[in-house]
C-alpha positions, 0 to 999 in steps of 0.5 A: 196047574195042580189037579186039585184047585187053587185054594182061594177061601181061607175065610171059609176055613183054613188047613191045619199047619202040619206044626199044629197036626204034630202036636195033636197027634200024641194026644189022640192015643198016648195022652188020650186022658180026661182033663177032669180027671185029676187023680191020676197021671193020664189025667193030670198030663191032659190038664197040663196040655189044656192049660198050656194051650190056654196060655198060648191062646191067651198070650194072642188075645192078651188076656189072663188064662182065667179069662178064657172059656174053651168051646166048640167054635167061635158060633157057640162062643157067640151064643154063650156071650150073647144069650149068656150076657141077655140072661145074666142082665136081664133085670137091669135092661132088655136091649141089645145093639148089633150090626146088620153085617155080623156073622149069622152066629151073631144076627140068629142069636140076637134074632132068637132073643128079639123072638123071646122079648128083647129089643135088638137094634139092627144098625145099618152100615156105609157103602164100605161096610163101616158102622158109624161110631155115632150110630152106635151111640145114638142106638144106646138107651137106658136099657142097653145091656150088650153091644156086639160088633165084629172084629174084620168082616167075613164077606168083604173083610172091612175091619170095625172101629172096635177101640171107639166102640168099646171106649163108648159101650164102657162110658155107658157101663154096657158090656161090648162082645167082638166077634174076632174069629176072622183076622185074630193074629192078622189084625192087631187085637188086644182085649185090654187095649180095646175095651173088650168085655167078651170076645168070640175065637175060633181055630180053624180060622187060623190053621187049628182044627175044626170043632174048637174055639174060645170065649174070652171073658174079662175077669171083673164080668165073671165075678158078675155072674155073666155070661149065664151058662148055656150048657150045664152038667159037671162044671168044667171051664169054671161052670161057664161051660160044661162038657169034656174038653177036647183036649187034641182040639185045644192042644191044636188051638194052642199051637195055632195061636202061638205060630200066629203071635210068632208069625202073624205080623210078617205073614199079614204084610206078605198077603196083603201084598199079593192081594193087592197085586191081584186087586189092581191087575183085575181092576186094570185089566177088566172093565166093569169090576167093583171092589166090594168093602174098605180099599184101606181098613180090611183084613189083609187076606180078603179080596171082594170083587163084583164082575158086572154084566155077568150071570153070578152063578155061572161065574163062580161055577166056572171059576171053582174048576180052577180056583176055589173061591166063594160067593159069601160066607161059608154060613150062608152057603145054603140061601138063595140070593145076594149076600145080605152083607152086600145088601146092607152095604147098598151094592145093587143086587145084579152086582151083589149077584156076581160078587167073588170072595177071594180069601188068601192065606198062608200057603198062597204063593206069587205063582198062584196069584198070577194064575188066579189072575189069568184064570179070572180074566179068561173066564170073565172074558169068556163069559162076556164074549157069550153074553148078550147083555156085554154085546149091548152094553159094548154096542153103547145100547141101554141094558138092564142086567 
């Protein structure tokens, strides 16, 4: 085993692909121009690089170049989409519909609007993490201006029915926003086919650099002045998001998008096979293990399991000596207590507290999966051997854990 733990936390972030890094490096020194400085060759070279990258990201999303606004990442994109849409449409209504299991960038943004007077409906999910389309339909009122539902959940990987929800929103002339940061490139996602009006994406979830992302805004939506800008000062990105463009980051984003466009489908099949092998082995060889999320409608690299009769914190601590995993979303790592996503799915607290999220990615190999399986099985057995709870359970005695 290498000195570093095996990396299995690709939902938190991904390493920058060597090909992406190679594309970025010249833009830190040789091609350092400001993309807004169009009067000279340095600025023009930077602008050309930005537009080439815009085309590559647009190709991955199946949209026009003019429909992409570069941002600092999916969190900013979520804020711009939700707050920007709400502000631009407040004369029409003040109601937003979203889901309890959304990323914190969506939940916290909606909560902030609620404190300012907007009405927000946070929809419940079923035990697999899916939000029923009927629940979305029931939540819509004459005052609803925005529906926001993510593509793939960052903790349990469940894929929502974006096509059906998008069609429903358009039927009622309501804007539809989708946080597509997780799964983009691995999961089919065409903003045109899915009736998405606004979509948030991030480079660092797809082997690009941190600190750069984009917001897709349908062209007809832009003509209505949506979203209302949240950062002003210079009129960059057609006035929707001012600020000097992060040219090296955008170039890296474009390179990452092109690689995903070319290789994502094949890669998704490969990591899904590895994920299934790990899941099946752990479920076969360990007792009292629970799969969290949908078995079929799931991000190909996601596996979320709960291990019964264990101290979750101790399990994670011992695993992370050998395998870099997490118990939930990186955005919630500072919060104590079980995952809010698992809680919303109805997972009992004791099971939620002993959950582990395995995030497979581009570098994951069969050998690593075999090693991870060994480590998890040995660790769980070792902890249970020392657990009085497991002893009572093995003896058939009642256990309240």
